Kinemage of the C-alpha trace (Angstrom):
@kinemage 1
@onewidth
@group {chain A} dominant
@subgroup {mainchain}
@vectorlist {calphas} color= white
{ca met a 1} P 22.066 -6.962 7.867
{ca gly a 2} L 20.774 -8.268 11.246
{ca asn a 3} L 22.258 -11.216 13.080
{ca val a 4} L 21.536 -14.662 11.706
{ca val a 5} L 20.306 -16.985 14.430
{ca ser a 6} L 21.569 -20.514 13.934
{ca gly a 7} L 18.991 -22.950 15.248
{ca gly a 8} L 18.770 -26.644 15.855
{ca gly a 9} L 16.474 -28.929 13.942
{ca his a 10} L 16.649 -30.560 10.575
{ca asn a 11} L 19.914 -30.085 8.738
{ca ser a 12} L 18.451 -31.449 5.519
{ca cys a 13} L 19.272 -28.563 3.212
{ca asp a 14} L 22.456 -26.562 2.731
{ca phe a 15} L 23.799 -23.879 0.404
{ca cys a 16} L 25.490 -26.448 -1.873
{ca asp a 17} L 22.141 -28.254 -2.376
{ca val a 18} L 20.456 -25.023 -3.427
{ca ile a 19} L 23.149 -23.798 -5.841
{ca ser a 20} L 23.990 -27.169 -7.414
{ca ile a 21} L 23.880 -27.050 -11.209
{ca glu a 22} L 21.269 -29.859 -11.179
{ca asn a 23} L 18.973 -27.821 -8.926
{ca ile a 24} L 19.463 -24.645 -10.996
{ca phe a 25} L 18.547 -26.454 -14.247
{ca ala a 26} L 15.524 -28.074 -12.554
{ca ala a 27} L 14.502 -24.637 -11.231
{ca trp a 28} L 14.698 -23.183 -14.768
{ca lys a 29} L 12.431 -25.971 -16.025
{ca glu a 30} L 9.832 -25.210 -13.344
{ca phe a 31} L 10.134 -21.428 -13.622
{ca ser a 32} L 9.961 -21.237 -17.436
{ca lys a 33} L 6.835 -23.396 -17.803
{ca gly a 34} L 4.298 -21.287 -19.718
{ca lys a 35} L 6.602 -18.231 -19.727
{ca lys a 36} L 8.950 -18.881 -22.666
{ca ser a 37} L 7.038 -16.484 -24.933
{ca asn a 38} L 7.603 -13.619 -22.446
{ca lys a 39} L 10.201 -11.221 -23.876
{ca asp a 40} L 12.645 -11.283 -20.924
{ca val a 41} L 12.372 -15.068 -20.508
{ca ala a 42} L 12.837 -15.633 -24.270
{ca glu a 43} L 15.999 -13.470 -24.209
{ca phe a 44} L 17.414 -15.419 -21.251
{ca asn a 45} L 16.582 -18.675 -23.055
{ca leu a 46} L 18.640 -17.674 -26.125
{ca arg a 47} L 21.844 -18.269 -24.143
{ca leu a 48} L 20.326 -20.564 -21.543
{ca glu a 49} L 23.230 -22.848 -20.655
{ca glu a 50} L 25.714 -19.987 -20.528
{ca asn a 51} L 23.371 -17.938 -18.302
{ca leu a 52} L 22.744 -20.815 -15.887
{ca phe a 53} L 26.414 -21.787 -15.644
{ca ile a 54} L 27.406 -18.134 -14.995
{ca leu a 55} L 24.733 -17.978 -12.260
{ca his a 56} L 26.108 -21.177 -10.698
{ca glu a 57} L 29.728 -19.962 -10.855
{ca asp a 58} L 28.871 -16.542 -9.371
{ca leu a 59} L 27.120 -18.280 -6.471
{ca val a 60} L 30.020 -20.706 -5.897
{ca asn a 61} L 32.608 -17.888 -6.006
{ca gly a 62} L 30.628 -15.484 -3.812
{ca arg a 63} L 30.282 -12.927 -6.636
{ca phe a 64} L 26.485 -13.122 -6.899
{ca arg a 65} L 24.456 -9.987 -6.126
{ca leu a 66} L 20.695 -9.648 -6.498
{ca asp a 67} L 19.457 -7.272 -9.235
{ca pro a 68} L 17.109 -4.380 -8.343
{ca tyr a 69} L 13.367 -5.088 -8.589
{ca lys a 70} L 11.249 -3.657 -11.388
{ca val a 71} L 8.019 -2.103 -10.082
{ca ser a 72} L 4.770 -2.873 -11.921
{ca ile a 73} L 1.123 -1.972 -11.205
{ca ile a 74} L -1.439 -4.694 -11.947
{ca gln a 75} L -5.239 -4.842 -11.661
{ca asp a 76} L -5.978 -8.118 -9.819
{ca pro a 77} L -8.928 -7.189 -9.444
{ca lys a 78} L -7.901 -4.235 -7.273
{ca lys a 79} L -4.775 -2.258 -8.038
{ca arg a 80} L -1.644 -3.969 -6.685
{ca thr a 81} L 2.004 -3.017 -6.816
{ca ile a 82} L 4.210 -5.985 -7.646
{ca his a 83} L 7.993 -6.069 -7.602
{ca ile a 84} L 9.447 -8.187 -10.385
{ca ala a 85} L 12.940 -9.616 -10.074
{ca ser a 86} L 15.171 -10.252 -13.099
{ca val a 87} L 14.766 -13.626 -14.865
{ca arg a 88} L 18.122 -14.770 -13.476
{ca asp a 89} L 17.041 -13.944 -9.894
{ca arg a 90} L 13.628 -15.574 -10.366
{ca val a 91} L 15.328 -18.803 -11.493
{ca leu a 92} L 17.435 -18.606 -8.339
{ca phe a 93} L 14.362 -17.985 -6.156
{ca gln a 94} L 12.807 -21.100 -7.729
{ca ala a 95} L 15.977 -23.045 -6.842
{ca val a 96} L 15.729 -21.854 -3.223
{ca his a 97} L 12.014 -22.689 -3.117
{ca arg a 98} L 12.609 -26.213 -4.490
{ca lys a 99} L 14.863 -27.110 -1.558
{ca leu a 100} L 13.246 -25.149 1.285
{ca tyr a 101} L 9.728 -26.349 0.467
{ca his a 102} L 10.556 -29.949 1.432
{ca val a 103} L 12.191 -28.860 4.692
{ca phe a 104} L 9.195 -26.826 5.891
{ca asn a 105} L 6.085 -28.303 4.269
{ca ser a 106} L 5.810 -31.264 6.668
{ca ser a 107} L 5.613 -28.883 9.664
{ca phe a 108} L 2.532 -27.070 8.305
{ca ile a 109} L -0.964 -28.100 9.396
{ca tyr a 110} L -3.059 -30.032 6.862
{ca asp a 111} L -5.565 -27.261 6.202
{ca val a 112} L -3.263 -24.635 4.700
{ca tyr a 113} L -4.027 -24.485 0.976
{ca ser a 114} L -1.863 -21.680 -0.472
{ca ser a 115} L 1.284 -22.522 -2.461
{ca arg a 116} L 1.446 -26.223 -1.572
{ca asn a 117} L 1.580 -29.316 -3.764
{ca gln a 118} L -1.782 -31.100 -4.101
{ca lys a 119} L -3.556 -28.125 -2.464
{ca gly a 120} L -4.700 -24.819 -4.007
{ca thr a 121} L -7.996 -22.928 -4.220
{ca his a 122} L -10.196 -25.784 -5.484
{ca ala a 123} L -8.989 -28.161 -2.759
{ca gly a 124} L -9.578 -25.398 -0.193
{ca val a 125} L -13.157 -24.862 -1.394
{ca lys a 126} L -13.826 -28.633 -1.321
{ca arg a 127} L -12.516 -28.787 2.258
{ca leu a 128} L -14.863 -25.921 3.200
{ca glu a 129} L -17.766 -27.982 1.814
{ca val a 130} L -16.683 -31.012 3.887
{ca phe a 131} L -16.422 -28.883 7.043
{ca ser a 132} L -19.781 -27.197 6.345
{ca arg a 133} L -21.483 -30.600 6.147
{ca lys a 134} L -19.798 -31.865 9.318
{ca val a 135} L -20.432 -28.831 11.521
{ca ser a 136} L -24.098 -28.579 10.420
{ca gln a 137} L -24.679 -32.360 10.473
{ca asn a 138} L -25.329 -32.416 6.745
{ca phe a 139} L -27.140 -29.047 6.834
{ca thr a 140} L -29.751 -30.223 9.344
{ca arg a 141} L -28.514 -27.937 12.169
{ca gln a 142} L -27.677 -24.253 12.358
{ca ala a 143} L -23.943 -23.523 12.074
{ca tyr a 144} L -21.780 -20.487 11.422
{ca val a 145} L -18.588 -19.426 9.679
{ca leu a 146} L -16.160 -16.720 10.804
{ca lys a 147} L -14.328 -15.138 7.868
{ca cys a 148} L -11.163 -13.120 8.443
{ca asp a 149} L -8.488 -11.408 6.406
{ca ile a 150} L -5.142 -9.999 7.562
{ca arg a 151} L -4.657 -6.351 6.657
{ca lys a 152} L -1.698 -5.673 4.287
{ca phe a 153} L -0.189 -9.048 5.135
{ca phe a 154} L 2.743 -9.162 2.690
{ca asp a 155} L 3.693 -5.551 3.497
{ca ser a 156} L 3.703 -6.322 7.244
{ca val a 157} L 5.875 -9.471 7.509
{ca asp a 158} L 8.685 -8.758 9.974
{ca his a 159} L 12.098 -9.729 8.530
{ca asp a 160} L 13.796 -10.554 11.844
{ca lys a 161} L 10.966 -12.799 12.989
{ca leu a 162} L 10.835 -14.594 9.619
{ca ile a 163} L 14.619 -15.190 9.677
{ca arg a 164} L 14.371 -16.574 13.234
{ca leu a 165} L 11.620 -18.973 12.159
{ca ile a 166} L 13.659 -20.174 9.176
{ca ser a 167} L 16.786 -20.621 11.302
{ca gly a 168} L 14.841 -23.063 13.479
{ca lys a 169} L 15.032 -25.620 10.680
{ca ile a 170} L 18.037 -24.541 8.598
{ca gln a 171} L 21.435 -25.004 10.244
{ca asp a 172} L 23.744 -24.189 7.339
{ca val a 173} L 24.991 -20.655 8.092
{ca lys a 174} L 25.900 -19.898 4.465
{ca leu a 175} L 22.375 -20.767 3.325
{ca leu a 176} L 20.849 -18.750 6.190
{ca ile a 177} L 22.875 -15.667 5.225
{ca phe a 178} L 21.783 -16.119 1.602
{ca ile a 179} L 18.093 -16.467 2.565
{ca gln a 180} L 18.488 -13.352 4.722
{ca glu a 181} L 19.840 -11.449 1.694
{ca ile a 182} L 16.750 -12.492 -0.312
{ca ile a 183} L 14.390 -11.404 2.489
{ca glu a 184} L 16.190 -8.091 3.038
{ca ser a 185} L 16.355 -7.303 -0.695
{ca phe a 186} L 12.862 -5.819 -0.333
{ca asn a 187} L 11.365 -3.439 2.233
{ca his a 188} L 7.868 -1.994 2.246
{ca thr a 189} L 8.690 -0.192 5.480
{ca pro a 190} L 12.040 -0.563 7.294
{ca glu a 191} L 12.724 -4.282 7.935
{ca lys a 192} L 9.214 -5.317 6.897
{ca gly a 193} L 7.548 -6.690 3.787
{ca leu a 194} L 7.758 -9.410 1.149
{ca pro a 195} L 7.496 -8.742 -2.616
{ca leu a 196} L 4.306 -10.184 -4.141
{ca gly a 197} L 6.068 -11.356 -7.304
{ca asn a 198} L 8.549 -13.836 -5.742
{ca val a 199} L 7.912 -17.596 -5.518
{ca thr a 200} L 9.885 -17.547 -2.255
{ca ser a 201} L 7.405 -15.029 -0.783
{ca gln a 202} L 4.598 -17.602 -0.954
{ca leu a 203} L 6.648 -20.134 1.022
{ca phe a 204} L 7.914 -17.482 3.454
{ca ala a 205} L 4.277 -16.479 4.076
{ca asn a 206} L 3.394 -20.044 5.112
{ca ile a 207} L 6.489 -20.266 7.340
{ca tyr a 208} L 5.542 -16.951 8.971
{ca met a 209} L 1.890 -17.972 9.496
{ca asn a 210} L 2.645 -21.497 10.746
{ca glu a 211} L 2.874 -20.266 14.351
{ca phe a 212} L -0.599 -18.750 13.987
{ca asp a 213} L -1.993 -21.977 12.422
{ca gln a 214} L -0.622 -24.007 15.346
{ca phe a 215} L -2.162 -21.530 17.799
{ca ile a 216} L -5.601 -21.801 16.153
{ca lys a 217} L -5.524 -25.622 16.126
{ca his a 218} L -3.859 -26.392 19.466
{ca lys a 219} L -4.523 -23.424 21.778
{ca leu a 220} L -7.850 -22.169 20.417
{ca lys a 221} L -8.744 -25.780 19.544
{ca ala a 222} L -10.713 -24.709 16.470
{ca arg a 223} L -11.689 -27.970 14.812
{ca tyr a 224} L -12.782 -26.540 11.465
{ca tyr a 225} L -10.143 -24.050 10.310
{ca ile a 226} L -8.884 -23.372 6.767
{ca arg a 227} L -6.279 -20.826 5.687
{ca tyr a 228} L -5.256 -19.666 2.228
{ca cys a 229} L -2.460 -17.096 2.465
{ca asp a 230} L -3.926 -14.182 4.494
{ca asp a 231} L -7.582 -15.322 4.270
{ca phe a 232} L -8.964 -17.821 6.754
{ca val a 233} L -12.258 -19.274 7.974
{ca ile a 234} L -13.346 -21.020 11.184
{ca leu a 235} L -16.619 -22.956 11.332
{ca asp a 236} L -18.548 -23.741 14.514
{ca glu a 237} L -22.070 -24.627 15.634
{ca ser a 238} L -21.895 -21.745 18.145
{ca lys a 239} L -22.009 -18.140 16.985
{ca glu a 240} L -20.951 -17.016 20.476
{ca gln a 241} L -17.865 -19.223 20.315
{ca leu a 242} L -16.826 -17.631 17.027
{ca lys a 243} L -17.455 -14.123 18.427
{ca ser a 244} L -15.222 -14.904 21.411
{ca his a 245} L -12.455 -16.117 19.063
{ca ile a 246} L -12.164 -12.727 17.330
{ca ser a 247} L -10.501 -10.758 20.142
{ca val a 248} L -8.211 -13.701 21.028
{ca ile a 249} L -7.104 -14.014 17.382
{ca ala a 250} L -6.586 -10.250 17.051
{ca asp a 251} L -4.509 -10.154 20.272
{ca phe a 252} L -2.306 -13.064 19.162
{ca leu a 253} L -1.717 -11.599 15.702
{ca lys a 254} L -0.802 -8.192 17.169
{ca ser a 255} L 1.361 -9.308 20.090
{ca glu a 256} L 3.163 -12.261 18.483
{ca met a 257} L 3.329 -11.299 14.794
{ca asp a 258} L 2.667 -7.538 14.591
{ca leu a 259} L -0.255 -8.183 12.227
{ca asp a 260} L -3.825 -6.801 12.209
{ca leu a 261} L -7.176 -8.250 11.196
{ca his a 262} L -8.885 -6.308 8.405
{ca pro a 263} L -11.960 -4.798 10.169
{ca arg a 264} L -14.015 -4.503 6.955
{ca lys a 265} L -13.363 -8.108 5.923
{ca leu a 266} L -14.407 -9.722 9.185
{ca glu a 267} L -17.834 -11.336 9.361
{ca ile a 268} L -19.829 -14.195 10.884
{ca arg a 269} L -22.488 -15.750 8.659
{ca lys a 270} L -24.907 -18.639 8.816
{ca ile a 271} L -23.592 -21.450 6.663
{ca tyr a 272} L -26.827 -21.771 4.684
{ca gln a 273} L -26.448 -18.118 3.554
{ca gly a 274} L -23.327 -19.060 1.569
{ca thr a 275} L -19.634 -18.526 2.280
{ca asp a 276} L -17.617 -16.346 -0.099
{ca phe a 277} L -14.140 -17.914 -0.010
{ca leu a 278} L -11.392 -18.374 -2.633
{ca gly a 279} L -13.405 -17.044 -5.564
{ca tyr a 280} L -16.546 -19.139 -5.026
{ca val a 281} L -19.658 -18.805 -2.892
{ca ser a 282} L -20.223 -22.183 -1.215
{ca leu a 283} L -23.893 -22.915 -0.477
{ca pro a 284} L -25.490 -26.128 0.836
{ca his a 285} L -25.228 -28.777 -1.948
{ca tyr a 286} L -23.662 -26.510 -4.595
{ca lys a 287} L -21.399 -23.515 -5.227
{ca val a 288} L -21.387 -20.566 -7.621
{ca leu a 289} L -18.725 -18.196 -8.882
{ca arg a 290} L -18.318 -15.001 -6.848
{ca thr a 291} L -20.214 -12.165 -8.607
{ca ser a 292} L -17.145 -9.925 -8.912
{ca thr a 293} L -15.113 -12.844 -10.366
{ca lys a 294} L -17.884 -13.569 -12.882
{ca lys a 295} L -18.051 -9.918 -14.020
{ca arg a 296} L -14.263 -9.763 -14.340
{ca met a 297} L -14.206 -12.992 -16.363
{ca leu a 298} L -16.878 -11.789 -18.828
{ca lys a 299} L -15.061 -8.459 -19.239
{ca lys a 300} L -11.747 -10.214 -19.980
{ca ile a 301} L -13.393 -12.586 -22.483
{ca ala a 302} L -15.034 -9.656 -24.300
{ca arg a 303} L -11.589 -8.012 -24.457
{ca leu a 304} L -10.073 -11.240 -25.857
{ca arg a 305} L -12.676 -11.325 -28.624
{ca leu a 306} L -11.823 -7.738 -29.555
{ca asp a 307} L -8.077 -8.540 -29.468
{ca leu a 308} L -8.670 -11.473 -31.848
{ca glu a 309} L -10.647 -9.307 -34.275
{ca thr a 310} L -7.935 -6.616 -34.283
{ca gly a 311} L -5.111 -9.161 -34.666
{ca leu a 312} L -3.506 -8.526 -31.253
{ca ile a 313} L -3.814 -12.232 -30.380
{ca asp a 314} L -4.168 -15.404 -32.459
{ca gln a 315} L -6.788 -18.165 -32.270
{ca glu a 316} L -4.502 -20.414 -30.190
{ca lys a 317} L -4.050 -17.779 -27.471
{ca leu a 318} L -7.812 -17.197 -27.421
{ca thr a 319} L -8.557 -20.942 -27.185
{ca asn a 320} L -6.059 -21.407 -24.338
{ca ser a 321} L -7.568 -18.499 -22.386
{ca ile a 322} L -11.153 -19.710 -22.864
{ca cys a 323} L -10.156 -23.246 -21.817
{ca ser a 324} L -8.634 -21.939 -18.578
{ca tyr a 325} L -11.864 -20.035 -17.779
{ca leu a 326} L -14.026 -23.063 -18.587
{ca gly a 327} L -11.746 -25.113 -16.332
{ca met a 328} L -12.562 -22.728 -13.487
{ca leu a 329} L -16.294 -22.953 -14.240
{ca lys a 330} L -16.421 -26.748 -14.161
{ca his a 331} L -15.943 -26.570 -10.382
{ca cys a 332} L -19.266 -24.799 -9.792
{ca arg a 333} L -22.817 -24.319 -11.047
{ca ser a 334} L -22.167 -22.259 -14.164
{ca glu a 335} L -24.747 -22.922 -16.920
{ca lys a 336} L -25.816 -19.266 -16.967
{ca ile a 337} L -22.312 -17.805 -17.272
{ca gln a 338} L -21.348 -20.392 -19.922
{ca gly a 339} L -24.340 -19.165 -21.936
{ca gln a 340} L -23.132 -15.563 -21.500
{ca ile a 341} L -19.654 -16.556 -22.769
{ca glu a 342} L -21.202 -18.218 -25.853
{ca arg a 343} L -23.208 -15.057 -26.590
{ca ile a 344} L -20.031 -12.933 -26.539
{ca phe a 345} L -18.772 -14.965 -29.498
{ca trp a 346} L -22.031 -15.532 -31.390
{ca asp a 347} L -23.687 -12.118 -31.087
């Protein structure tokens, strides 16, 4: 384990806050929402109070040790390797997240939309529409959008740098050592990487990227900038200005954060051509679902229909799934795809 750096700043969260029985029970409530039918969560729930009290006591007495991760391959839509912690550890990660979130969230810039209360993909897409209107003077002038993606972001997060950033706001040494144990419980390469499956990873990603966000806003002075995790866009009336930003951004990411821009996911487009961002293509005056998202959705719905017919799922599960897809579609122009969904069930 590397050296914990104790920093100044806001001493508004300590180890006792995180491991309090009240916080652990509240974390269970948040974590278990929509998961109680999962086999491992259902088993944990059978002896819930006993499990949570044992977790609390092990933390208080210094006996707690993290369990090994279980590796799982998911198609989302491309193949991803996720590392799943035990239910007990995931409840604990939720408890850590609950307390750390309030310490760090206020230091983030407004236009970060991943893993934040009252934000998310739909709010990010709406903000892109607002910026598109402003920069193009309500689509009466030519304007451009630079789209970027950071290559293998979660695999590349440097543990020492992340711990230093966290220690700038957390003074309690016991909590810092505990956070360090969580960070160092996973390595993609030596001393680098965050597991995709952890709720803490989402917050750690925003803490890690905050320095970059501040650089974009205050040094680069990009007025119209939006980031969601490792995807970000900058809008400007000048294509040349956006072109000149690319090398400056790449240099900062490499020298300060040891991160790289994804060369195949970097493009500058005219705003009227449509901007593919966060699952939607935003065009002047309306938006549509990204083609790959639409195809994936129709494929999953066809599979659900088959699962219903063969008894693998019940009507309630089917209804809940369809409702969540229709909820996604209500945010864009979707009459055609809604008709395709109806045909899957009526043909």
